C-alpha positions as a Markdown table, in Angstrom:
| # | Residue | x | y | z |
|---|---|---|---|---|
| 1 | Met | 0.0 | 0.0 | 0.0 |
| 2 | Arg | 2.8 | 2.4 | 0.9 |
| 3 | Thr | 4.5 | 1.7 | -2.5 |
| 4 | Arg | 1.3 | 2.2 | -4.4 |
| 5 | Ile | 0.5 | 5.5 | -2.7 |
| 6 | Val | 4.0 | 6.9 | -3.3 |
| 7 | Ser | 4.1 | 5.6 | -6.9 |
| 8 | Leu | 0.7 | 7.2 | -7.7 |
| 9 | Ala | 1.7 | 10.5 | -6.1 |
| 10 | Leu | 5.0 | 10.6 | -8.0 |
| 11 | Ile | 3.3 | 9.7 | -11.3 |
| 12 | Ala | 0.8 | 12.5 | -10.7 |
| 13 | Ala | 3.5 | 15.0 | -9.8 |
| 14 | Ile | 5.6 | 14.1 | -12.9 |
| 15 | Val | 2.6 | 14.3 | -15.2 |
| 16 | Ala | 1.6 | 17.7 | -13.7 |
| 17 | Val | 5.2 | 19.0 | -14.0 |
| 18 | Ala | 5.5 | 17.8 | -17.6 |
| 19 | Leu | 2.1 | 19.3 | -18.6 |
| 20 | Phe | 3.2 | 22.6 | -17.2 |
| 21 | Gly | 7.0 | 22.6 | -17.7 |
| 22 | Val | 7.3 | 21.3 | -21.2 |
| 23 | Pro | 4.9 | 23.8 | -22.8 |
| 24 | Leu | 6.5 | 26.5 | -20.7 |
| 25 | Ala | 10.0 | 25.5 | -22.0 |
| 26 | Val | 8.8 | 25.4 | -25.6 |
| 27 | Gly | 7.1 | 28.8 | -25.1 |
| 28 | Leu | 10.2 | 30.3 | -23.7 |
| 29 | Ala | 12.2 | 29.0 | -26.8 |
| 30 | Arg | 9.7 | 30.5 | -29.2 |
| 31 | Tyr | 9.7 | 33.8 | -27.3 |
| 32 | Ala | 13.5 | 33.8 | -27.3 |
| 33 | Leu | 13.5 | 33.2 | -31.1 |
| 34 | Asp | 10.9 | 35.9 | -31.7 |
| 35 | Asp | 12.9 | 38.3 | -29.5 |
| 36 | Glu | 16.1 | 37.4 | -31.4 |
| 37 | Ala | 14.2 | 38.1 | -34.7 |
| 38 | Ala | 13.1 | 41.5 | -33.4 |
| 39 | Thr | 16.6 | 42.3 | -32.4 |
| 40 | Leu | 18.0 | 41.3 | -35.8 |
| 41 | Gln | 15.3 | 43.4 | -37.5 |
| 42 | Arg | 16.3 | 46.5 | -35.5 |
| 43 | Leu | 19.9 | 45.9 | -36.4 |
| 44 | Ala | 19.0 | 45.4 | -40.1 |
| 45 | Asp | 16.9 | 48.5 | -40.1 |
| 46 | Ile | 19.7 | 50.6 | -38.5 |
| 47 | Thr | 22.1 | 49.2 | -41.1 |
| 48 | Ala | 19.8 | 49.9 | -44.0 |
| 49 | Ser | 19.4 | 53.5 | -42.8 |
| 50 | Ser | 23.2 | 53.9 | -42.4 |
| 51 | Val | 23.9 | 52.8 | -46.0 |
| 52 | Leu | 20.9 | 54.4 | -47.7 |
| 53 | Asn | 22.7 | 57.6 | -48.6 |
| 54 | Ala | 25.7 | 55.9 | -50.1 |
| 55 | Leu | 23.7 | 53.5 | -52.2 |
| 56 | Ala | 21.4 | 56.2 | -53.4 |
| 57 | His | 24.5 | 58.2 | -54.7 |
| 58 | Asp | 26.3 | 55.1 | -56.0 |
| 59 | Glu | 29.0 | 55.5 | -53.5 |
| 60 | Ala | 31.0 | 52.7 | -52.1 |
| 61 | Val | 30.0 | 51.3 | -48.7 |
| 62 | Thr | 33.1 | 50.5 | -46.8 |
| 63 | Glu | 31.9 | 49.5 | -43.4 |
| 64 | Leu | 28.9 | 47.9 | -41.7 |
| 65 | Pro | 28.0 | 47.9 | -37.9 |
| 66 | Asp | 29.8 | 45.2 | -36.0 |
| 67 | Pro | 27.3 | 43.6 | -33.5 |
| 68 | His | 30.2 | 41.7 | -31.7 |
| 69 | Asp | 27.8 | 38.8 | -30.9 |
| 70 | Gly | 28.3 | 36.4 | -33.8 |
| 71 | Thr | 25.6 | 37.9 | -36.0 |
| 72 | Leu | 26.1 | 37.6 | -39.7 |
| 73 | Leu | 25.3 | 40.9 | -41.3 |
| 74 | Ala | 25.5 | 41.4 | -45.1 |
| 75 | Leu | 24.6 | 44.2 | -47.6 |
| 76 | Tyr | 23.3 | 43.4 | -51.2 |
| 77 | Asp | 22.8 | 45.7 | -54.1 |
| 78 | Asp | 19.6 | 45.7 | -56.3 |
| 79 | Asp | 21.1 | 42.9 | -58.4 |
| 80 | Gly | 21.4 | 40.6 | -55.5 |
| 81 | Val | 25.2 | 40.8 | -55.3 |
| 82 | Arg | 26.7 | 40.9 | -51.9 |
| 83 | Leu | 28.6 | 44.2 | -51.4 |
| 84 | Leu | 29.8 | 43.8 | -47.9 |
| 85 | Gly | 29.6 | 41.6 | -44.8 |
| 86 | Ser | 29.0 | 37.9 | -44.1 |
| 87 | Gly | 26.4 | 36.0 | -45.9 |
| 88 | Pro | 25.7 | 34.2 | -49.2 |
| 89 | Gly | 27.7 | 35.5 | -52.1 |
| 90 | Thr | 24.5 | 36.0 | -54.2 |
| 91 | Ala | 21.0 | 36.7 | -53.1 |
| 92 | Asp | 19.1 | 33.8 | -51.5 |
| 93 | Arg | 15.4 | 33.4 | -51.6 |
| 94 | Gln | 14.7 | 35.8 | -48.8 |
| 95 | Val | 16.9 | 38.5 | -50.4 |
| 96 | Asp | 15.3 | 38.0 | -53.8 |
| 97 | Ala | 11.8 | 38.4 | -52.2 |
| 98 | Val | 12.8 | 41.6 | -50.5 |
| 99 | Leu | 14.4 | 43.0 | -53.7 |
| 100 | Asn | 11.2 | 42.1 | -55.6 |
| 101 | Gly | 9.2 | 44.3 | -53.2 |
| 102 | Val | 7.6 | 41.5 | -51.0 |
| 103 | Gly | 8.7 | 43.3 | -47.8 |
| 104 | Pro | 10.9 | 42.3 | -44.9 |
| 105 | Gln | 11.4 | 38.6 | -44.5 |
| 106 | Ile | 11.9 | 36.7 | -41.2 |
| 107 | Val | 12.8 | 33.0 | -41.2 |
| 108 | Gln | 13.3 | 30.8 | -38.1 |
| 109 | Gly | 15.1 | 27.5 | -38.7 |
| 110 | Glu | 18.7 | 26.5 | -38.1 |
| 111 | Gln | 19.3 | 30.2 | -38.3 |
| 112 | Val | 17.1 | 33.2 | -37.5 |
| 113 | Ile | 17.3 | 35.3 | -40.7 |
| 114 | Val | 15.9 | 38.8 | -41.1 |
| 115 | Thr | 16.1 | 40.6 | -44.4 |
| 116 | Val | 14.9 | 44.2 | -44.9 |
| 117 | Pro | 15.0 | 46.4 | -48.0 |
| 118 | Val | 17.1 | 49.5 | -48.5 |
| 119 | Thr | 14.5 | 51.8 | -50.2 |
| 120 | Gly | 15.4 | 54.9 | -52.1 |
| 121 | Glu | 13.0 | 57.6 | -53.3 |
| 122 | His | 11.1 | 55.4 | -55.8 |
| 123 | Glu | 12.6 | 52.0 | -55.7 |
| 124 | Ile | 14.4 | 49.3 | -53.7 |
| 125 | Ile | 18.1 | 49.9 | -54.2 |
| 126 | Gly | 19.4 | 47.1 | -52.0 |
| 127 | Ala | 18.8 | 44.7 | -49.1 |
| 128 | Val | 20.3 | 44.1 | -45.7 |
| 129 | Arg | 20.5 | 40.5 | -44.4 |
| 130 | Ala | 21.0 | 39.8 | -40.6 |
| 131 | Ala | 21.3 | 36.2 | -39.4 |
| 132 | Arg | 22.3 | 34.4 | -36.3 |
| 133 | Pro | 22.4 | 30.6 | -35.5 |
| 134 | Ser | 19.4 | 29.3 | -33.5 |
| 135 | Ser | 21.7 | 27.2 | -31.4 |
| 136 | Thr | 23.1 | 30.5 | -29.9 |
| 137 | Val | 19.5 | 31.3 | -28.8 |
| 138 | Tyr | 19.0 | 27.9 | -27.3 |
| 139 | Thr | 22.4 | 28.0 | -25.6 |
| 140 | Ser | 21.3 | 31.2 | -23.8 |
| 141 | Leu | 18.2 | 29.4 | -22.6 |
| 142 | Val | 20.1 | 26.5 | -21.0 |
| 143 | Pro | 20.5 | 28.1 | -17.6 |
| 144 | Leu | 16.8 | 28.9 | -17.5 |
| 145 | Trp | 15.9 | 25.4 | -18.6 |
| 146 | Leu | 18.2 | 23.9 | -16.0 |
| 147 | Gly | 16.6 | 26.1 | -13.3 |
| 148 | Met | 13.2 | 24.9 | -14.4 |
| 149 | Ala | 14.4 | 21.3 | -14.3 |
| 150 | Gly | 15.9 | 21.8 | -10.9 |
| 151 | Leu | 12.6 | 23.3 | -9.7 |
| 152 | Ala | 10.7 | 20.3 | -11.2 |
| 153 | Ala | 13.1 | 17.9 | -9.4 |
| 154 | Leu | 12.5 | 19.8 | -6.2 |
| 155 | Val | 8.7 | 19.6 | -6.6 |
| 156 | Val | 8.9 | 15.9 | -7.4 |
| 157 | Gly | 11.2 | 15.4 | -4.3 |
| 158 | Ala | 8.8 | 17.3 | -2.1 |
| 159 | Val | 5.8 | 15.3 | -3.4 |
| 160 | Ser | 7.8 | 12.1 | -2.8 |
| 161 | Leu | 8.5 | 13.1 | 0.8 |
| 162 | Ile | 4.9 | 14.2 | 1.5 |
| 163 | Ala | 3.6 | 11.0 | -0.2 |
| 164 | Arg | 5.8 | 8.8 | 2.0 |
| 165 | Arg | 4.6 | 10.6 | 5.1 |
| 166 | Gln | 1.0 | 10.3 | 4.0 |
| 167 | Ala | 1.5 | 6.7 | 3.0 |
| 168 | Thr | 2.9 | 6.0 | 6.5 |
| 169 | Arg | 0.0 | 7.9 | 8.1 |
| 170 | Leu | -2.5 | 5.8 | 6.1 |
| 171 | Ala | -0.8 | 2.5 | 6.1 |
| 172 | Gln | 0.5 | 2.4 | 9.7 |
| 173 | Pro | -3.0 | 2.2 | 11.2 |
| 174 | Leu | -4.0 | -0.6 | 8.8 |
| 175 | Glu | -0.8 | -2.5 | 9.6 |
| 176 | Asp | -1.6 | -2.0 | 13.3 |
| 177 | Leu | -5.1 | -3.3 | 12.7 |
| 178 | Ala | -3.6 | -6.4 | 11.0 |
| 179 | Gly | -1.3 | -7.0 | 14.0 |
| 180 | Leu | -4.3 | -6.6 | 16.3 |
| 181 | Ala | -6.3 | -9.0 | 14.2 |
| 182 | Ser | -3.5 | -11.5 | 14.5 |
| 183 | Arg | -3.5 | -11.1 | 18.3 |
| 184 | Leu | -7.3 | -11.4 | 18.4 |
| 185 | Gly | -7.0 | -14.6 | 16.4 |
| 186 | Asp | -4.5 | -15.9 | 19.0 |
| 187 | Gly | -7.1 | -15.3 | 21.7 |
| 188 | Asp | -6.1 | -11.9 | 23.0 |
| 189 | Phe | -9.4 | -10.2 | 23.3 |
| 190 | Ser | -8.0 | -7.2 | 25.2 |
| 191 | Val | -6.7 | -5.6 | 21.9 |
| 192 | Arg | -8.0 | -2.1 | 21.3 |
| 193 | Ala | -7.4 | 0.0 | 18.1 |
| 194 | Arg | -5.9 | 3.5 | 18.6 |
| 195 | Pro | -7.4 | 6.5 | 16.8 |
| 196 | Ala | -5.5 | 7.2 | 13.6 |
| 197 | Gly | -7.0 | 10.6 | 12.7 |
| 198 | Val | -8.4 | 9.2 | 9.4 |
| 199 | Pro | -12.2 | 9.0 | 9.7 |
| 200 | Glu | -12.5 | 5.9 | 7.5 |
| 201 | Val | -9.6 | 4.0 | 9.3 |
| 202 | Asp | -11.0 | 5.1 | 12.7 |
| 203 | Ala | -14.4 | 3.7 | 11.7 |
| 204 | Val | -12.8 | 0.4 | 11.0 |
| 205 | Gly | -10.8 | 0.6 | 14.2 |
| 206 | Thr | -14.0 | 1.4 | 16.2 |
| 207 | Ala | -15.8 | -1.6 | 14.7 |
| 208 | Phe | -12.7 | -3.8 | 15.4 |
| 209 | Thr | -12.6 | -2.6 | 19.0 |
| 210 | Thr | -16.3 | -3.2 | 19.4 |
| 211 | Thr | -16.0 | -6.7 | 18.0 |
| 212 | Ala | -13.0 | -7.5 | 20.2 |
| 213 | Gly | -15.0 | -6.3 | 23.3 |
| 214 | Arg | -18.0 | -8.4 | 22.4 |
| 215 | Leu | -15.9 | -11.5 | 21.9 |
| 216 | Asp | -14.1 | -10.8 | 25.2 |
| 217 | Glu | -17.5 | -10.4 | 26.9 |
| 218 | Leu | -18.8 | -13.5 | 25.2 |
| 219 | Leu | -15.8 | -15.6 | 26.3 |
| 220 | Ala | -16.0 | -14.2 | 29.8 |
| 221 | Arg | -19.7 | -15.2 | 30.0 |
| 222 | Glu | -18.9 | -18.7 | 28.7 |
| 223 | Arg | -16.1 | -19.1 | 31.3 |
| 224 | Ala | -18.4 | -17.7 | 34.0 |
| 225 | Phe | -21.1 | -20.1 | 33.0 |
| 226 | Ala | -18.8 | -23.1 | 33.8 |
| 227 | Ala | -17.9 | -21.7 | 37.2 |
| 228 | Glu | -21.4 | -20.5 | 38.1 |
| 229 | Ala | -23.0 | -23.8 | 36.9 |
| 230 | Ser | -20.7 | -25.9 | 39.0 |
| 231 | His | -21.3 | -23.6 | 42.0 |
| 232 | Gln | -25.1 | -23.5 | 41.6 |
| 233 | Leu | -25.5 | -27.3 | 41.0 |
| 234 | Arg | -23.8 | -28.4 | 44.1 |
| 235 | Thr | -26.8 | -27.8 | 46.4 |
| 236 | Pro | -29.4 | -29.4 | 44.3 |
| 237 | Leu | -27.1 | -32.4 | 43.6 |
| 238 | Ala | -26.4 | -32.7 | 47.3 |
| 239 | Ala | -30.2 | -32.6 | 48.0 |
| 240 | Leu | -30.8 | -35.3 | 45.3 |
| 241 | Arg | -28.0 | -37.4 | 46.7 |
| 242 | Leu | -29.4 | -37.1 | 50.3 |
| 243 | Arg | -32.8 | -38.1 | 49.2 |
| 244 | Leu | -31.6 | -41.1 | 47.2 |
| 245 | Glu | -29.3 | -42.2 | 50.1 |
| 246 | Thr | -32.2 | -41.9 | 52.5 |
| 247 | Ala | -34.4 | -44.0 | 50.2 |
| 248 | Ala | -31.6 | -46.6 | 49.7 |
| 249 | Ala | -31.1 | -46.9 | 53.5 |
| 250 | Gln | -34.7 | -48.0 | 54.0 |
| 251 | Pro | -35.5 | -50.5 | 51.2 |
| 252 | Ala | -38.6 | -51.7 | 52.9 |
| 253 | Arg | -40.3 | -48.3 | 52.5 |
| 254 | Asp | -42.5 | -47.2 | 49.6 |
| 255 | Leu | -40.0 | -45.5 | 47.1 |
| 256 | Gly | -42.8 | -43.5 | 45.5 |
| 257 | Pro | -42.3 | -40.3 | 47.5 |
| 258 | Ala | -38.5 | -40.6 | 47.2 |
| 259 | Val | -38.7 | -41.0 | 43.4 |
| 260 | Val | -41.1 | -38.0 | 43.2 |
| 261 | Gly | -38.8 | -35.9 | 45.2 |
| 262 | Ala | -35.8 | -37.0 | 43.2 |
| 263 | Leu | -37.6 | -36.1 | 40.0 |
| 264 | Ala | -38.4 | -32.7 | 41.4 |
| 265 | Asp | -34.8 | -32.2 | 42.3 |
| 266 | Ala | -33.8 | -33.3 | 38.7 |
| 267 | Asp | -36.3 | -30.8 | 37.3 |
| 268 | Arg | -34.7 | -28.1 | 39.5 |
| 269 | Leu | -31.3 | -29.0 | 38.2 |
| 270 | Asp | -32.6 | -28.7 | 34.6 |
| 271 | Ala | -34.1 | -25.3 | 35.4 |
| 272 | Ile | -30.9 | -24.1 | 36.9 |
| 273 | Val | -28.9 | -25.1 | 33.8 |
| 274 | Glu | -31.4 | -23.3 | 31.6 |
| 275 | Asp | -31.3 | -20.2 | 33.7 |
| 276 | Leu | -27.5 | -20.1 | 33.7 |
| 277 | Leu | -27.4 | -20.7 | 30.0 |
| 278 | Ala | -29.8 | -17.8 | 29.4 |
| 279 | Leu | -27.6 | -15.6 | 31.7 |
| 280 | Ala | -24.4 | -16.6 | 29.8 |
| 281 | Gln | -26.1 | -15.6 | 26.5 |
| 282 | Asp | -27.0 | -12.2 | 28.0 |
| 283 | Arg | -30.8 | -12.6 | 27.9 |
| 284 | His | -33.4 | -12.4 | 30.6 |
| 285 | Val | -34.3 | -15.7 | 32.2 |
| 286 | Asp | -37.9 | -14.9 | 31.7 |
| 287 | Arg | -40.0 | -11.8 | 31.7 |
| 288 | Val | -40.8 | -9.8 | 34.8 |
| 289 | Thr | -44.0 | -10.7 | 36.6 |
| 290 | Ala | -45.8 | -9.8 | 39.8 |
| 291 | Leu | -44.6 | -12.3 | 42.5 |
| 292 | Asn | -45.9 | -13.2 | 46.0 |
| 293 | Ala | -42.8 | -12.8 | 48.3 |
| 294 | Ala | -44.0 | -15.5 | 50.7 |
| 295 | Glu | -44.6 | -18.1 | 47.9 |
| 296 | Val | -41.2 | -17.4 | 46.3 |
| 297 | Leu | -39.3 | -17.6 | 49.7 |
| 298 | Ala | -41.1 | -20.9 | 50.6 |
| 299 | Glu | -40.4 | -22.4 | 47.1 |
| 300 | Val | -36.7 | -21.5 | 47.3 |
| 301 | Ala | -36.3 | -22.5 | 50.9 |
| 302 | Arg | -37.8 | -26.0 | 50.5 |
| 303 | Pro | -34.7 | -27.9 | 49.0 |
| 304 | His | -32.4 | -26.1 | 51.4 |
| 305 | Ser | -34.4 | -27.0 | 54.5 |
| 306 | Ala | -33.4 | -30.7 | 54.2 |
| 307 | Leu | -29.7 | -29.9 | 53.8 |
| 308 | Leu | -29.7 | -27.6 | 56.8 |
| 309 | Ala | -31.7 | -30.1 | 58.9 |
| 310 | Ala | -29.2 | -32.8 | 58.0 |
| 311 | Ala | -26.5 | -30.6 | 59.4 |
| 312 | Gly | -28.5 | -29.9 | 62.5 |
| 313 | Arg | -29.4 | -26.3 | 61.5 |
| 314 | Glu | -32.7 | -24.6 | 61.1 |
| 315 | Leu | -34.2 | -22.4 | 58.3 |
| 316 | His | -36.8 | -19.8 | 59.4 |
| 317 | Ile | -38.9 | -17.6 | 57.0 |
| 318 | Glu | -40.5 | -14.3 | 58.1 |
| 319 | Val | -42.7 | -12.2 | 55.8 |
| 320 | Glu | -44.2 | -8.9 | 56.9 |
| 321 | Pro | -48.0 | -8.8 | 56.5 |
| 322 | Gly | -49.5 | -6.6 | 53.7 |
| 323 | Leu | -46.4 | -6.6 | 51.5 |
| 324 | Pro | -47.0 | -5.4 | 47.9 |
| 325 | Val | -46.1 | -7.9 | 45.1 |
| 326 | Val | -42.5 | -8.1 | 43.9 |
| 327 | Leu | -41.8 | -7.2 | 40.3 |
| 328 | Ala | -39.1 | -9.6 | 39.1 |
| 329 | Ser | -38.4 | -12.7 | 37.1 |
| 330 | Arg | -39.3 | -15.8 | 39.2 |
| 331 | Ser | -36.3 | -17.8 | 38.0 |
| 332 | Ala | -33.8 | -14.9 | 38.4 |
| 333 | Leu | -35.1 | -14.1 | 42.0 |
| 334 | Gly | -35.0 | -17.8 | 42.8 |
| 335 | Gln | -31.4 | -18.1 | 41.7 |
| 336 | Val | -30.4 | -15.0 | 43.8 |
| 337 | Leu | -32.0 | -16.4 | 46.9 |
| 338 | Ala | -30.6 | -19.9 | 46.2 |
| 339 | Val | -27.1 | -18.4 | 46.1 |
| 340 | Leu | -27.6 | -16.6 | 49.4 |
| 341 | Leu | -28.9 | -19.7 | 51.0 |
| 342 | Asp | -26.1 | -21.8 | 49.7 |
| 343 | Asn | -23.6 | -19.3 | 51.0 |
| 344 | Ala | -25.3 | -19.4 | 54.4 |
| 345 | Ala | -25.3 | -23.2 | 54.4 |
| 346 | Leu | -21.6 | -23.6 | 53.3 |
| 347 | His | -20.0 | -20.6 | 55.0 |
| 348 | Gly | -22.4 | -19.7 | 57.8 |
| 349 | Ala | -23.4 | -21.2 | 61.1 |
| 350 | Gly | -26.5 | -21.6 | 63.3 |
| 351 | Arg | -30.0 | -20.7 | 62.2 |
| 352 | Val | -30.6 | -19.3 | 58.8 |
| 353 | Thr | -33.4 | -16.7 | 58.6 |
| 354 | Leu | -35.2 | -15.5 | 55.4 |
| 355 | Thr | -37.0 | -12.2 | 56.0 |
| 356 | Ala | -39.1 | -10.2 | 53.5 |
| 357 | Arg | -39.9 | -6.6 | 54.6 |
| 358 | Asp | -41.2 | -3.3 | 53.2 |
| 359 | Ala | -38.4 | -0.9 | 52.3 |
| 360 | Gly | -40.4 | 2.0 | 51.0 |
| 361 | Asp | -40.6 | 1.8 | 47.2 |
| 362 | Ala | -38.9 | -1.6 | 47.3 |
| 363 | Ile | -39.1 | -5.0 | 48.9 |
| 364 | Ala | -36.1 | -6.1 | 50.9 |
| 365 | Val | -35.3 | -9.7 | 51.5 |
| 366 | Asp | -32.7 | -10.4 | 54.2 |
| 367 | Val | -30.7 | -13.7 | 54.4 |
| 368 | Ala | -29.0 | -14.0 | 57.8 |
| 369 | Asp | -27.2 | -16.6 | 59.7 |
| 370 | Glu | -25.2 | -16.7 | 63.0 |
| 371 | Gly | -21.7 | -17.2 | 61.5 |
| 372 | Ser | -18.8 | -14.8 | 61.6 |
| 373 | Gly | -19.3 | -13.5 | 58.1 |
| 374 | Pro | -16.7 | -12.9 | 55.4 |
| 375 | Pro | -13.0 | -12.5 | 56.5 |
| 376 | Thr | -11.9 | -9.0 | 57.3 |
| 377 | Gly | -10.5 | -7.1 | 54.3 |
| 378 | Thr | -12.1 | -9.3 | 51.7 |
| 379 | Asp | -14.9 | -8.5 | 49.2 |
| 380 | Pro | -17.5 | -11.3 | 49.3 |
| 381 | Phe | -18.6 | -10.4 | 45.8 |
| 382 | Asp | -15.1 | -10.7 | 44.3 |
| 383 | Arg | -14.8 | -13.7 | 42.0 |
| 384 | Thr | -11.1 | -14.0 | 42.8 |
| 385 | Thr | -11.6 | -14.5 | 46.5 |
| 386 | Ala | -9.9 | -17.5 | 48.0 |
| 387 | His | -12.6 | -18.2 | 50.5 |
| 388 | Gly | -15.3 | -19.5 | 48.1 |
| 389 | His | -17.8 | -16.6 | 48.4 |
| 390 | Gly | -17.1 | -14.8 | 45.2 |
| 391 | Ile | -18.5 | -17.0 | 42.3 |
| 392 | Gly | -22.0 | -17.4 | 43.7 |
| 393 | Leu | -22.4 | -14.0 | 45.2 |
| 394 | Ala | -21.0 | -12.3 | 42.1 |
| 395 | Leu | -23.6 | -14.2 | 40.1 |
| 396 | Ala | -26.4 | -13.3 | 42.5 |
| 397 | Arg | -25.4 | -9.6 | 42.4 |
| 398 | Arg | -25.4 | -9.7 | 38.6 |
| 399 | Leu | -28.9 | -11.3 | 38.5 |
| 400 | Ala | -30.2 | -8.8 | 41.0 |
| 401 | Glu | -28.9 | -5.9 | 38.9 |
| 402 | Asp | -30.4 | -7.5 | 35.9 |
| 403 | Gln | -33.8 | -7.2 | 37.6 |
| 404 | Ala | -33.2 | -3.5 | 38.4 |
| 405 | Gly | -32.4 | -4.5 | 42.0 |
| 406 | Arg | -29.4 | -4.4 | 44.4 |
| 407 | Leu | -27.6 | -7.0 | 46.5 |
| 408 | Leu | -25.3 | -5.9 | 49.3 |
| 409 | Leu | -23.8 | -7.1 | 52.6 |
| 410 | Ser | -25.9 | -5.0 | 55.0 |
| 411 | Arg | -24.3 | -6.4 | 58.1 |
| 412 | Lys | -21.0 | -8.2 | 58.4 |
| 413 | Thr | -21.2 | -10.0 | 61.7 |
| 414 | Pro | -23.4 | -11.9 | 62.0 |
| 415 | Pro | -23.7 | -11.6 | 58.3 |
| 416 | Val | -26.9 | -10.3 | 56.7 |
| 417 | Phe | -27.2 | -10.1 | 52.8 |
| 418 | Thr | -30.0 | -8.0 | 51.6 |
| 419 | Val | -31.7 | -8.0 | 48.2 |
| 420 | Tyr | -33.7 | -4.9 | 47.2 |
| 421 | Leu | -36.3 | -5.6 | 44.6 |
| 422 | Arg | -38.9 | -3.5 | 42.8 |
| 423 | Ala | -42.3 | -3.4 | 44.4 |
| 424 | Ser | -45.7 | -2.8 | 42.8 |
| 425 | Leu | -47.3 | 0.7 | 42.8 |
| 426 | Pro | -49.2 | 1.7 | 46.0 |
| 427 | Ser | -52.4 | 1.6 | 44.0 |
| 428 | Glu | -52.1 | -2.1 | 43.4 |
| 429 | Asn | -53.6 | -4.5 | 45.9 |
| 430 | Pro | -51.1 | -5.9 | 48.4 |
| 431 | Val | -50.6 | -9.6 | 48.9 |
| 432 | Asp | -51.3 | -10.5 | 52.5 |
| 433 | Ser | -48.9 | -12.9 | 54.0 |
| 434 | Ala | -48.0 | -14.1 | 57.4 |
| 435 | Pro | -44.9 | -15.6 | 59.0 |
| 436 | Val | -44.1 | -19.1 | 57.8 |
């Protein structure tokens, strides 16, 4: 690309210089020849005036003006015989034409020849011929032509320099984009194109940066899905395993309820995978609906009660009476609460309490336990934490924000995580609920 830009610029410059310089050089040559012819005509006229009196009285002309510049000056009588000076011995065609009354003659060829008549009172009594080689005129133009050629070379050199700089300015961003594309192909999604100052190239760079960002985000979602799926599936798998182990330990009992419960747990596992896949693909799990807080809390708490009970712990649910309905996705809210309950079961201690309360224009759901909370100086929502909180809580926070809500650690010790969710308008009928 650089070579093409420079080549095209040089070709354009050379053509422009040639179209301007060649006619100018030719015009200067013609002008110099015309000027030389005018000079020779003045010399010839002066010479004709100086010899007129002698020719008119048949006196001998002994001397002609000496121009001292190589000009050939000759005087001819009315018979075409050279009387004095340098020139053809007898009249040539131009001298014959002048003697025959045609008038002054100017010829430009290998020589610039000017012939003028010497006119007496009633007739032409002679002719003066002045000639000078055209090569002398061209030689005088050589310095000027060399100056023009030097100026043309300077122009072409300047165009070459400017073209190289412009080629670098245009090609460098594209070369950088090619390098970034290679890095992107190697899996480096952090590449970003720098502004080049060229609108078209910047548009390509912006599109490239946007694409790299989307790919980076997509890959991050896919990686997060694997971590989040493994984290979220542990509790339902543990519940399923506990149910099956309980049924296996009592073979004499009717296995119908155990099978039904296991199927319910399997359905929950399937729903969790679907929800996480939807989140990884950056789409809502399902559309926002009006939810009864007590029903959602009871539904989410049900599979966790058995796990907590097996560990000798208790799960308690409290819902304020007269709460408005919650505006959220049922599956998204269920995932948020499931993460918080998992966190309390795995990292907390003592009784776990689920509380739904009115928080003004929002519904607040608190998940509390009697443990010591996250270690001092750590962020429980950080994915990189070494204490196991980050993956699930980061997912829960992202889901809560996706529902236009918030998730925060409202109290550190004993820990209380609070989810704030949108509530229905005051004009809507509240859903009456009581402590469970």
